[in-house]
SERO-4910 file (N, C-alpha, C, O; in steps of 0.05 Angstrom, whole numbers):
BEGIN
 pado doro    nc1    nc2    nc3   cac1   cac2   cac3    cc1    cc2    cc3    oc1    oc2    oc3
  Met    A    822    -90    553    833    -97    578    864   -102    575    873   -114    556
  Arg    A    879    -90    594    909    -93    594    918   -110    614    904   -117    633
  Val    A    943   -118    612    956   -137    629    979   -124    646    996   -111    636
  Gly    A    977   -129    673   1000   -119    691   1014   -142    705   1008   -165    699
  Met    A   1030   -137    723   1044   -156    737   1052   -147    765   1064   -125    767
  Pro    A   1048   -160    786   1061   -153    814   1090   -164    816   1097   -186    807
  Leu    A   1106   -146    828   1132   -158    834   1132   -175    859   1113   -171    876
  Ser    A   1149   -192    864   1151   -208    886   1159   -193    912   1174   -173    910
  Tyr    A   1149   -200    933   1157   -188    959   1184   -190    966   1195   -172    979
  Ser    A   1198   -213    958   1224   -217    968   1241   -231    949   1231   -247    934
  Gly    A   1268   -227    948   1284   -242    934   1285   -237    902   1264   -233    889
  Gly    A   1308   -238    890   1308   -237    862   1302   -212    848   1296   -212    824
  Phe    A   1303   -189    863   1295   -164    852   1310   -156    828   1297   -148    808
  Thr    A   1337   -156    826   1352   -149    805   1347   -165    780   1345   -154    758
  Glu    A   1343   -192    785   1337   -209    763   1310   -203    751   1307   -202    727
  Thr    A   1289   -198    770   1265   -195    759   1262   -168    745   1247   -166    726
  Val    A   1276   -147    753   1278   -122    738   1292   -126    712   1283   -114    693
  Ala    A   1313   -142    709   1325   -146    684   1306   -157    665   1304   -150    642
  Glu    A   1289   -177    676   1268   -189    657   1247   -171    648   1236   -175    627
  Leu    A   1241   -149    665   1219   -131    657   1222   -121    630   1201   -116    618
  Gly    A   1247   -117    618   1249   -106    593   1235   -125    573   1222   -116    555
  Asp    A   1238   -153    576   1228   -172    559   1195   -171    561   1181   -172    541
  Tyr    A   1186   -170    585   1157   -169    591   1146   -144    578   1124   -144    567
  Glu    A   1161   -121    580   1151    -96    567   1149   -101    537   1129    -93    525
  Lys    A   1168   -114    524   1165   -119    496   1143   -138    489   1132   -136    467
  Ala    A   1136   -158    507   1115   -175    505   1087   -164    507   1067   -177    500
  Gly    A   1086   -138    517   1062   -126    517   1053   -117    546   1032   -104    548
  Leu    A   1067   -123    567   1060   -116    594   1055    -86    596   1071    -70    587
  Ser    A   1033    -79    609   1029    -50    611   1036    -36    636   1042    -12    636
  Ile    A   1036    -50    659   1040    -37    684   1053    -58    704   1048    -82    702
  Val    A   1070    -48    723   1080    -67    742   1075    -53    769   1079    -29    772
  Phe    A   1067    -69    789   1059    -61    816   1083    -71    835   1092    -94    835
  Val    A   1091    -49    852   1111    -58    869   1099    -56    899   1090    -34    907
  Pro    A   1100    -77    915   1089    -78    941   1107    -67    961   1130    -63    956
  Glu    A   1096    -62    986   1111    -51   1006   1108    -72   1032   1126    -83   1043
  Ala    A   1082    -74   1040   1076    -90   1065   1094    -83   1088   1095    -61   1099
  Tyr    A   1110   -103   1096   1131    -98   1117   1157   -109   1105   1172   -123   1119
  Ser    A   1163   -101   1079   1186   -113   1066   1205    -87   1060   1203    -67   1075
  Phe    A   1222    -88   1040   1235    -64   1032   1215    -42   1024   1194    -48   1014
  Asp    A   1222    -18   1027   1205      4   1015   1201      1    985   1218     -8    970
  Ala    A   1177     10    976   1171     10    946   1184     31    930   1189     27    906
  Val    A   1190     54    943   1198     77    929   1226     74    916   1230     81    893
  Ser    A   1245     62    931   1272     58    920   1269     39    895   1281     44    874
  Gln    A   1254     18    898   1250     -2    878   1239     12    851   1250     10    829
  Leu    A   1216     27    856   1204     40    835   1221     60    820   1218     63    796
  Gly    A   1240     74    835   1259     90    822   1279     74    805   1287     83    783
  Tyr    A   1287     53    814   1304     36    799   1293     26    775   1306     26    754
  Ile    A   1269     17    776   1253      7    752   1247     28    733   1248     23    709
  Ala    A   1241     54    743   1238     74    724   1262     80    705   1259     87    681
  Ala    A   1286     75    717   1310     79    701   1317     55    683   1334     58    666
  Arg    A   1303     32    685   1310      8    669   1288      1    650   1290    -18    635
  Thr    A   1265     19    649   1243     15    630   1236     41    617   1244     63    626
  Ser    A   1220     38    595   1215     62    581   1184     68    575   1176     90    569
  Arg    A   1168     46    577   1139     48    568   1122     40    593   1101     52    598
  Leu    A   1131     21    608   1112     10    628   1105     30    648   1121     46    658
  Gln    A   1078     29    655   1069     44    680   1081     30    704   1084      6    705
  Leu    A   1087     48    724   1097     39    749   1079     45    771   1073     69    775
  Ala    A   1070     26    788   1050     31    808   1061     20    835   1074      0    837
  Ser    A   1054     36    856   1059     26    883   1035      8    889   1011     14    885
  Gly    A   1042    -15    901   1020    -32    908   1021    -46    934   1023    -71    935
  Ile    A   1019    -30    956   1008     -4    958   1026     12    977   1041      0    994
  Phe    A   1025     42    975   1033     57    997   1014     55   1019    990     58   1014
  Gln    A   1023     49   1043   1005     49   1065    998     76   1078   1016     92   1085
  Ile    A    973     82   1081    966    109   1089    974    120   1116    970    144   1122
  Tyr    A    983    101   1131    994    110   1159   1023    115   1162   1032    127   1182
  Thr    A   1038    107   1142   1067    107   1144   1082    133   1134   1105    136   1141
  Arg    A   1069    151   1119   1081    175   1110   1060    195   1118   1037    189   1122
  Thr    A   1070    220   1120   1052    244   1121   1039    248   1094   1052    240   1074
  Pro    A   1016    258   1091   1002    265   1069   1019    280   1049   1019    274   1025
  Thr    A   1034    300   1060   1049    317   1043   1073    301   1031   1079    305   1007
  Leu    A   1086    284   1048   1108    268   1037   1098    248   1018   1112    241    999
  Thr    A   1075    237   1021   1063    219   1002   1061    233    972   1067    223    951
  Ala    A   1051    258    976   1048    273    950   1073    279    937   1075    278    913
  Met    A   1093    286    954   1120    293    943   1133    269    931   1146    270    910
  Thr    A   1129    246    944   1141    222    933   1128    213    908   1142    205    889
  Ala    A   1103    214    905   1088    208    881   1096    226    859   1100    217    836
  Ala    A   1099    252    864   1106    273    842   1135    266    835   1142    269    811
  Gly    A   1152    258    855   1181    252    846   1182    228    830   1196    228    810
  Leu    A   1167    207    837   1167    182    820   1155    187    792   1165    176    773
  Asp    A   1134    205    790   1124    213    764   1145    227    747   1147    225    723
  Tyr    A   1161    242    761   1180    258    745   1202    241    736   1209    242    712
  Val    A   1215    223    754   1235    206    744   1229    184    724   1246    171    711
  Ser    A   1202    182    722   1192    158    705   1180    171    679   1170    157    661
  Gly    A   1180    199    677   1170    212    654   1140    209    652   1129    205    631
  Gly    A   1129    212    676   1097    211    675   1083    184    674   1061    181    663
  Arg    A   1096    164    686   1090    136    683   1080    125    712   1074    101    715
  Phe    A   1079    142    732   1071    131    757   1043    130    763   1029    149    756
  Val    A   1034    110    776   1007    107    788   1008    102    818   1021     82    825
  Met    A    996    120    836   1000    116    864    979     99    875    955    106    876
  Gly    A    986     75    883    970     56    897    969     61    925    990     63    937
  Leu    A    945     65    938    942     71    964    926     49    980    908     36    968
  Gly    A    931     44   1002    914     25   1018    920     28   1050    940     38   1059
  Ala    A    899     18   1065    901     19   1094    919     -2   1108    925      0   1131
  Ser    A    926    -23   1092    937    -47   1102    921    -57   1127    896    -58   1124
  Gly    A    931    -64   1149    915    -76   1169    928    -73   1196    952    -67   1196
  Pro    A    914    -75   1218    924    -68   1244    949    -83   1252    965    -73   1268
  Gln    A    953   -108   1243    975   -124   1250   1000   -109   1240   1020   -107   1254
  Val    A    999   -100   1215   1024    -86   1204   1027    -57   1216   1048    -49   1227
  Ile    A   1005    -42   1213   1007    -13   1221   1013    -11   1252   1029      6   1259
  Glu    A   1000    -27   1270   1004    -23   1297   1028    -40   1307   1043    -32   1325
  Gly    A   1031    -63   1294   1053    -81   1302   1081    -75   1290   1101    -81   1304
  Phe    A   1083    -64   1267   1106    -58   1255   1114    -29   1255   1138    -21   1259
  His    A   1093    -13   1251   1099     17   1251   1093     31   1275   1101     54   1279
  Gly    A   1078     19   1294   1073     28   1320   1057     54   1322   1060     71   1340
  Val    A   1038     56   1301   1017     77   1303    991     65   1302    987     43   1293
  Pro    A    970     82   1313    943     70   1315    931     65   1285    937     80   1266
  Tyr    A    915     45   1283    900     38   1259    874     50   1264    857     37   1275
  Asp    A    870     75   1256    844     87   1261    835    104   1237    852    115   1222
  Ala    A    808    105   1232    793    122   1212    805    117   1183    812    136   1170
  Pro    A    807     92   1174    821     87   1149    808    101   1126    821    111   1108
  Leu    A    780    101   1126    766    115   1103    770    145   1103    776    157   1083
  Ala    A    765    156   1126    768    186   1128    796    194   1122    800    214   1109
  Arg    A    816    178   1130    845    184   1127    851    182   1097    863    200   1085
  Thr    A    843    161   1084    847    158   1056    836    182   1041    851    194   1025
  Arg    A    811    190   1045    799    212   1033    815    237   1035    819    251   1015
  Glu    A    823    242   1060    841    268   1065    866    266   1050    874    286   1037
  Ile    A    879    243   1051    906    241   1039    905    248   1009    921    262    997
  Ile    A    883    235    996    879    240    968    874    270    962    887    281    944
  Glu    A    857    284    978    852    311    974    877    328    978    882    347    964
  Ile    A    891    320   1000    919    338   1002    937    333    980    948    352    969
  Cys    A    941    309    971    959    301    948    953    318    925    971    329    912
  Arg    A    927    320    918    920    334    894    923    363    896    927    376    876
  Lys    A    921    375    921    928    404    926    958    408    921    967    427    908
  Val    A    974    388    932   1004    392    929   1010    390    898   1025    407    888
  Trp    A    999    371    883   1006    367    854    997    391    838   1006    396    816
  Arg    A    978    407    849    968    429    834    986    453    844    981    475    834
  Arg    A   1003    451    860   1018    472    869   1004    494    885   1012    517    886
  Glu    A    983    487    897    969    505    914    986    512    941   1000    494    951
  Arg    A    984    532    951    995    538    978    977    520    997    953    522    999
  Leu    A    992    503   1012    977    479   1024    963    488   1048    976    493   1069
  Val    A    935    489   1048    920    493   1071    900    473   1071    887    469   1051
  His    A    896    459   1095    878    435   1098    871    435   1127    888    434   1145
  Asp    A    843    437   1130    832    434   1157    812    414   1158    788    421   1154
  Gly    A    820    388   1163    805    366   1164    804    352   1193    818    361   1211
  Pro    A    789    335   1196    786    322   1223    811    306   1231    816    303   1255
  Leu    A    827    297   1212    852    283   1219    877    298   1213    897    294   1228
  Tyr    A    878    315   1194    900    330   1189    895    361   1185    877    370   1170
  Gln    A    912    377   1200    909    405   1198    937    414   1188    958    410   1201
  Ile    A    935    429   1165    963    438   1153    956    466   1143    938    471   1127
  Pro    A    973    487   1155    993    484   1174    981    477   1202    956    477   1206
  Leu    A    998    472   1220    987    464   1246    975    490   1258    985    512   1257
  Pro    A    951    484   1271    936    507   1280    950    520   1305    969    510   1316
  Pro    A    939    544   1313    951    557   1337    948    540   1362    927    527   1365
  Gly    A    967    540   1379    969    526   1403    981    497   1398    983    481   1417
  Gln    A    989    490   1373   1004    465   1369   1031    472   1357   1033    491   1341
  Gly    A   1051    458   1362   1077    465   1352   1088    492   1361   1082    502   1382
  Thr    A   1105    502   1344   1120    529   1350   1104    554   1343   1110    576   1351
  Gly    A   1082    550   1326   1070    572   1316   1081    584   1291   1070    603   1280
  Leu    A   1101    573   1282   1120    587   1259   1111    575   1232   1119    585   1211
  Gly    A   1094    554   1231   1088    543   1204   1073    562   1189   1056    576   1200
  Lys    A   1077    562   1161   1060    576   1145   1053    561   1118   1067    542   1113
  Pro    A   1033    568   1102   1026    554   1080   1050    554   1059   1061    575   1053
  Leu    A   1056    531   1049   1077    530   1028   1065    514   1004   1046    498   1005
  Lys    A   1079    519    982   1071    501    958   1096    486    948   1118    495    953
  Leu    A   1092    466    935   1116    449    925   1133    467    907   1123    482    890
  Ile    A   1158    464    912   1179    480    896   1178    472    867   1179    489    849
  Asn    A   1177    445    864   1179    438    835   1155    439    823   1135    439    837
  His    A   1153    439    794   1128    435    777   1124    407    770   1137    397    752
  Pro    A   1107    394    782   1102    364    775   1095    363    746   1084    381    734
  Leu    A   1104    339    734   1096    333    706   1065    334    702   1055    343    682
  Arg    A   1053    324    722   1022    323    719   1010    334    746   1022    329    767
  Glu    A    989    348    745    977    357    768    955    336    775    941    341    794
  Arg    A    951    315    761    931    294    769    947    267    762    948    257    739
  Ile    A    960    258    785    972    230    782    949    212    791    935    216    811
  Pro    A    947    190    773    926    168    781    930    159    807    952    154    816
  Val    A    907    156    822    907    146    849    889    119    850    865    121    847
  Phe    A    900     95    854    886     71    855    885     62    883    906     60    895
  Val    A    862     58    894    858     50    923    852     19    926    835      9    911
  Ala    A    865      6    942    859    -21    950    838    -22    969    841     -9    990
  Ala    A    817    -34    965    793    -33    980    777    -57    979    774    -68    957
  Ile    A    766    -67   1000    750    -93    999    721    -87   1014    701    -98   1005
  Gly    A    720    -71   1036    700    -66   1051    679    -49   1033    686    -34   1015
  Pro    A    653    -52   1040    632    -35   1022    635     -5   1025    634     10   1005
  Lys    A    639      3   1050    642     32   1051    670     44   1039    671     66   1029
  Asn    A    691     26   1042    716     35   1030    712     32    999    723     49    985
  Val    A    699     15    988    697     11    960    679     34    949    684     44    927
  Ala    A    658     43    964    641     65    955    658     91    956    654    108    938
  Met    A    674     95    974    694    117    975    713    119    952    720    140    940
  Thr    A    723     93    946    741     92    923    728     98    896    740    111    879
  Ala    A    703     89    894    689     94    867    682    125    867    678    136    845
  Glu    A    680    137    889    676    167    887    699    183    881    696    201    864
  Val    A    724    180    893    746    196    893    770    188    879    787    205    875
  Ala    A    773    163    871    798    153    860    793    146    829    771    142    819
  Glu    A    817    144    817    818    138    788    814    107    784    804     97    764
  Gly    A    824     93    806    824     64    802    820     49    829    824     59    851
  Trp    A    811     25    825    804      6    848    819    -19    847    819    -31    826
  Gln    A    832    -28    869    847    -54    870    830    -73    889    834    -71    913
  Pro    A    812    -88    880    798   -108    898    816   -132    905    839   -133    897
  Phe    A    805   -150    921    820   -174    927    801   -197    926    777   -194    932
  Phe    A    810   -221    919    793   -245    914    771   -237    895    748   -238    901
  Tyr    A    779   -228    871    758   -217    852    747   -241    837    762   -254    822
  Ile    A    723   -247    841    708   -268    827    685   -251    810    667   -239    822
  Pro    A    689   -251    782    674   -234    766    644   -241    770    628   -222    771
  Glu    A    637   -265    773    608   -274    776    597   -264    801    572   -259    802
  Lys    A    612   -260    821    603   -248    847    606   -221    852    596   -210    872
  Ala    A    620   -207    832    627   -179    837    601   -162    841    601   -145    859
  Ala    A    583   -163    828    559   -148    828    544   -153    857    534   -134    869
  Asp    A    543   -177    866    530   -184    891    547   -174    913    537   -165    934
  Val    A    572   -175    911    590   -168    934    596   -137    936    595   -125    958
  Trp    A    600   -124    911    609    -95    912    589    -77    893    592    -53    891
  Gly    A    571    -90    880    554    -72    864    540    -48    876    540    -27    864
  Glu    A    529    -53    899    514    -31    911    535    -11    921    531     13    917
  Ala    A    558    -19    933    577      3    939    589     19    917    594     43    919
  Leu    A    594      3    895    605     19    869    584     38    859    591     61    853
  Glu    A    559     29    858    537     47    848    534     73    864    530     95    853
  Ser    A    537     68    891    534     91    911    557    110    906    552    134    903
  Gly    A    581    100    904    604    117    901    605    132    874    611    156    871
  Thr    A    598    115    853    598    127    827    578    149    822    582    166    804
  Ala    A    556    149    838    536    170    836    546    196    846    535    217    839
  Lys    A    568    198    863    580    221    873    605    229    860    619    247    868
  Arg    A    611    212    838    639    216    827    639    240    809    620    246    795
  Asp    A    663    254    811    668    277    791    675    265    764    693    249    760
  Pro    A    658    275    744    661    263    716    690    269    706    699    255    688
  Ala    A    705    289    717    733    295    707    751    271    715    773    271    704
  Leu    A    743    251    732    759    229    739    758    209    716    777    194    713
  Gly    A    738    207    702    736    188    682    724    163    695    718    161    719
  Pro    A    720    143    676    707    117    689    728    105    707    752    108    703
  Leu    A    717     91    728    735     78    748    749     54    735    737     36    722
  Glu    A    775     55    738    792     31    731    791      9    751    792     15    775
  Ile    A    789    -16    743    788    -37    763    811    -55    756    814    -64    733
  Val    A    827    -61    778    850    -80    773    847   -106    789    851   -107    814
  Ala    A    842   -126    775    839   -152    788    868   -168    786    885   -163    769
  Thr    A    869   -187    804    896   -202    805    891   -231    803    872   -241    815
  Ala    A    907   -246    787    904   -275    785    931   -287    777    947   -275    763
  Pro    A    937   -310    787    961   -327    774    953   -335    748    930   -338    742
  Leu    A    974   -340    731    971   -346    704    987   -369    696   1011   -370    700
  Ala    A    973   -390    683    987   -413    670    968   -423    649    944   -425    655
  Ile    A    978   -428    625    963   -437    602    972   -465    593    995   -469    587
  Gly    A    954   -485    593    961   -512    584    939   -530    591    921   -524    606
  Glu    A    943   -555    578    924   -577    586    929   -592    611    912   -607    622
  Asp    A    953   -587    621    960   -602    646    973   -584    667    993   -591    678
  Val    A    960   -561    671    969   -540    691    952   -535    714    960   -520    732
  Thr    A    928   -549    715    909   -541    734    918   -546    764    909   -533    783
  His    A    938   -565    766    950   -571    794    963   -546    804    965   -543    828
  Leu    A    971   -528    786    985   -504    795    968   -485    813    978   -467    827
  Arg    A    941   -488    812    923   -471    826    929   -477    856    926   -459    872
  Asp    A    936   -499    862    942   -507    892    965   -491    904    969   -490    929
  Ala    A    980   -479    888   1002   -463    898    993   -438    914   1008   -427    930
  Ala    A    968   -431    907    956   -406    923    945   -414    947    936   -396    962
  Arg    A    943   -441    954    929   -448    979    940   -435   1004    925   -424   1020
  Pro    A    967   -436   1009    977   -423   1031    971   -390   1034    966   -378   1055
  Met    A    971   -379   1011    963   -347   1011    935   -346   1020    930   -333   1041
  Phe    A    916   -359   1008    889   -357   1016    885   -365   1045    869   -352   1059
  Ala    A    898   -385   1055    896   -392   1083    906   -372   1100    894   -366   1121
  Leu    A    929   -358   1092    939   -335   1107    920   -313   1109    914   -304   1131
  Tyr    A    909   -304   1088    891   -281   1088    865   -289   1101    856   -274   1119
  Ile    A    852   -310   1094    826   -318   1106    828   -325   1135    811   -318   1151
  Gly    A    851   -340   1142    852   -350   1168    869   -333   1187    864   -332   1211
  Gly    A    890   -321   1177    909   -307   1196    914   -280   1194    931   -269   1209
  Met    A    901   -265   1175    906   -237   1170    889   -219   1188    872   -203   1179
  Gly    A    894   -222   1212    879   -207   1234    871   -224   1254    879   -248   1255
  Ala    A    854   -213   1274    843   -229   1296    817   -243   1285    805   -237   1265
  Arg    A    811   -263   1303    786   -276   1298    763   -258   1294    745   -263   1278
  Ser    A    762   -236   1311    739   -218   1310    742   -197   1287    723   -183   1280
  Arg    A    765   -196   1276    768   -173   1257    789   -180   1235    813   -174   1237
  Asn    A    778   -194   1216    794   -202   1192    779   -196   1167    761   -210   1160
  Phe    A    785   -174   1153    772   -164   1130    770   -184   1108    750   -185   1094
  Tyr    A    791   -201   1104    793   -219   1084    772   -243   1088    758   -253   1070
  Asn    A    771   -252   1115    753   -271   1123    725   -262   1116    708   -277   1104
  Asp    A    719   -237   1125    691   -225   1118    687   -227   1088    665   -233   1078
  Leu    A    707   -221   1073    702   -220   1043    696   -249   1032    678   -253   1016
  Ala    A    711   -267   1042    706   -294   1034    676   -303   1039    663   -317   1023
  Arg    A    667   -294   1062    640   -301   1070    619   -286   1052    598   -297   1045
  Arg    A    625   -261   1045    607   -247   1025    608   -261    997    589   -259    982
  Cys    A    631   -274    991    631   -288    965    618   -315    967    618   -330    947
  Gly    A    608   -321    989    592   -348    990    604   -369   1004    592   -391   1004
  Tyr    A    629   -365   1016    643   -387   1030    643   -383   1061    663   -380   1075
  Glu    A    619   -382   1071    616   -375   1101    628   -401   1115    647   -397   1130
  Ala    A    619   -423   1111    629   -446   1127    659   -450   1122    674   -455   1141
  Glu    A    667   -449   1099    696   -453   1092    713   -431   1107    733   -437   1119
  Ala    A    703   -406   1107    719   -386   1120    722   -391   1150    743   -386   1161
  Thr    A    701   -400   1162    702   -408   1191    723   -430   1197    737   -429   1217
  Leu    A    723   -449   1178    740   -472   1183    768   -465   1178    786   -472   1193
  Ile    A    772   -450   1157    799   -442   1152    811   -424   1176    834   -428   1184
  Gln    A    795   -406   1185    803   -390   1206    810   -406   1232    831   -404   1245
  Asp    A    791   -423   1238    795   -439   1262    820   -455   1260    835   -456   1280
  Leu    A    825   -468   1237    850   -485   1236    874   -468   1236    894   -476   1248
  Tyr    A    874   -443   1222    899   -428   1220    906   -418   1248    929   -419   1256
  Leu    A    885   -407   1263    890   -396   1288    898   -417   1310    908   -410   1331
  Asp    A    893   -441   1303    900   -464   1320    929   -472   1314    939   -491   1327
  Gly    A    941   -460   1296    967   -469   1287    968   -490   1267    989   -501   1262
  Lys    A    945   -497   1253    944   -518   1235    943   -506   1208    923   -507   1194
  Lys    A    968   -495   1201    968   -479   1172    964   -497   1150    950   -490   1131
  Asp    A    975   -520   1151    973   -540   1126    946   -549   1124    936   -551   1101
  Glu    A    930   -554   1146    903   -564   1145    886   -539   1135    867   -543   1119
  Ala    A    892   -515   1143    877   -492   1134    881   -488   1104    863   -482   1090
  Ala    A    905   -493   1095    910   -490   1065    894   -513   1050    882   -508   1029
  Ala    A    894   -536   1061    879   -556   1047    850   -552   1048    836   -563   1031
  Ala    A    839   -536   1067    811   -530   1070    801   -508   1049    777   -505   1046
  Val    A    820   -495   1036    813   -474   1016    797   -486    993    807   -504    980
  Pro    A    773   -478    988    756   -491    967    769   -492    938    779   -471    929
  Ala    A    768   -513    925    778   -514    897    766   -494    880    779   -481    863
  Ser    A    740   -490    886    726   -472    868    736   -442    873    735   -426    854
  Leu    A    745   -434    895    753   -407    901    781   -406    886    787   -385    874
  Leu    A    797   -427    887    822   -425    871    817   -422    843    829   -406    829
  Ala    A    797   -438    833    795   -437    802    783   -409    793    791   -396    774
  Arg    A    762   -401    809    750   -376    799    767   -351    803    760   -331    791
  Thr    A    787   -351    817    805   -329    820    831   -331    804    849   -315    807
  Ser    A    833   -351    788    857   -356    773    854   -355    742    832   -357    732
  Leu    A    875   -353    730    878   -357    701    895   -380    696    914   -380    681
  Ile    A    888   -401    709    903   -426    704    886   -449    691    865   -458    701
  Gly    A    895   -458    668    880   -478    655    886   -479    625    904   -466    615
  Pro    A    869   -493    612    871   -492    580    866   -464    569    854   -448    583
  Glu    A    876   -458    546    873   -432    536    845   -423    533    839   -399    536
  Ser    A    828   -441    528    799   -435    525    787   -426    553    771   -407    555
  Tyr    A    797   -440    572    788   -432    601    797   -404    607    781   -387    615
  Val    A    822   -399    602    835   -372    609    821   -350    593    816   -329    603
  Ala    A    815   -355    567    801   -336    551    773   -331    563    764   -308    565
  Glu    A    760   -352    570    733   -351    584    732   -334    609    714   -319    613
  Arg    A    754   -338    626    756   -323    651    763   -293    645    752   -275    657
  Met    A    780   -289    626    785   -262    622    761   -246    609    757   -222    614
  Ala    A    744   -260    592    719   -248    582    701   -243    605    688   -222    605
  Ala    A    699   -260    625    682   -256    646    691   -231    664    675   -215    673
  Met    A    718   -229    668    728   -207    681    721   -179    667    712   -160    679
  Arg    A    726   -180    644    721   -154    626    691   -148    629    683   -126    634
  Ala    A    674   -168    625    644   -161    629    637   -152    656    616   -140    660
  Ala    A    654   -158    675    647   -149    702    660   -122    707    656   -110    728
  Gly    A    674   -112    689    684    -84    691    716    -81    694    727    -59    694
  Val    A    728   -105    695    758   -104    700    772    -90    676    766    -96    653
  Thr    A    790    -73    681    804    -61    659    833    -67    659    847    -63    639
  Thr    A    844    -77    680    872    -89    681    872   -115    696    861   -117    718
  Ile    A    885   -134    685    886   -160    699    916   -163    706    934   -163    688
  Asn    A    922   -165    732    949   -166    745    957   -195    747    949   -209    766
  Val    A    973   -203    731    980   -234    731   1006   -241    742   1025   -225    741
  Thr    A   1009   -264    754   1035   -274    761   1039   -298    744   1027   -319    750
  Pro    A   1056   -296    722   1061   -320    705   1076   -342    719   1097   -337    732
  Leu    A   1065   -367    716   1077   -389    728   1088   -407    708   1073   -421    695
  Ala    A   1116   -407    705   1128   -423    688   1157   -428    699   1166   -412    715
  Pro    A   1172   -449    691   1197   -456    702   1221   -439    695   1242   -441    707
  Asp    A   1218   -421    673   1240   -406    664   1229   -380    652   1205   -377    645
  His    A   1248   -362    649   1242   -335    639   1228   -335    612   1209   -320    608
  Ala    A   1238   -350    595   1227   -352    568   1196   -361    570   1178   -349    558
  Gly    A   1190   -380    586   1164   -391    591   1146   -367    601   1124   -363    592
  Arg    A   1157   -352    619   1141   -331    631   1136   -308    611   1115   -296    612
  Val    A   1155   -302    594   1152   -284    573   1129   -292    553   1113   -276    544
  Arg    A   1131   -317    548   1109   -326    528   1082   -325    540   1062   -319    527
  Leu    A   1080   -331    567   1053   -328    580   1044   -299    580   1021   -293    575
  Ile    A   1061   -282    586   1055   -252    585   1044   -243    558   1025   -228    555
  Glu    A   1060   -254    537   1053   -246    509   1026   -258    502   1009   -244    489
  Arg    A   1021   -280    509    993   -296    502    972   -283    519    950   -279    509
  Ala    A    976   -275    544    958   -262    560    950   -236    547    926   -230    545
  Cys    A    970   -221    538    963   -194    527    945   -198    501    928   -182    494
  Glu    A    952   -220    487    935   -225    461    906   -232    470    887   -223    458
  Leu    A    904   -248    489    877   -257    498    863   -232    510    839   -228    505
  Ala    A    876   -216    526    862   -194    538    852   -175    518    831   -162    521
  Ala    A    867   -172    497    859   -152    476    834   -161    460    822   -144    446
  Thr    A    826   -186    462    803   -195    447    782   -204    465    760   -213    457
  Ala    A    787   -204    490    767   -212    511    741   -197    509    722   -201    525
***
């Protein structure tokens, strides 16, 4: 099991990138750059590519509605080129609030759209003359649409790889099944290893049964905050506002994917309470209502024996990469945490 790290959404980018060299030396394997509705990930990934030599670089995530499929493929091929073959394309649907509220496009058919985008990207990377006739994308535009002058083209450049790894962020059963079928990797959310089989097992089994063996085994990327020590468990509380936001406020009362996931993990009553409080504007109370057990089971915060135990549980549940946020007051402390996490992951 390897160790990765997500970059922060805001602030301190130059300083964080300067620190990546030390994390790389400490054993960090991959860094994920988010997009959400912040700065774009592409410019940041290009900058990081120039400042590192070994780290894999991943988008975490490109939203499927915000670029054409062909531009997504071109962008991934370009990032793979400037990084010397170190790019991993993270894809995801995001949610209606961001897609419709910030980008102004309909949030529709996320599963079918993801599947078609991956198919189109792989055609582009293989330098095929691009012809695609799907329910959502028709390339070139068919007769009667546009000027009628479009013709099949292939990418001018030769990509370093015709198969750039695609990791899909997915939490719903149908999306997880599709991911297990067509993607190289899967990025779940609220990953509790003891609950993984109950929550996602059937979907993973269904998708894996249709999987092309050429894709290799599905990689699973779990995420957790990291702190190691005898007196650090209070740091778990720092995640309360994030859990409250996702469970309570990331979507409408009738459509919140993360609230549904919390329920499937066994927190039905708590999910209802957190959502009620959050949507009533009581964000602090919603954060306080996040169960301590949920914070503990999704973190790597505690004595070293506890962290080693949680890593072993994640590995046993199929996790191949643990994406950590090191919690320490200074850079040297964060480097030590990454180094020790890599050592523990190697023996988990």
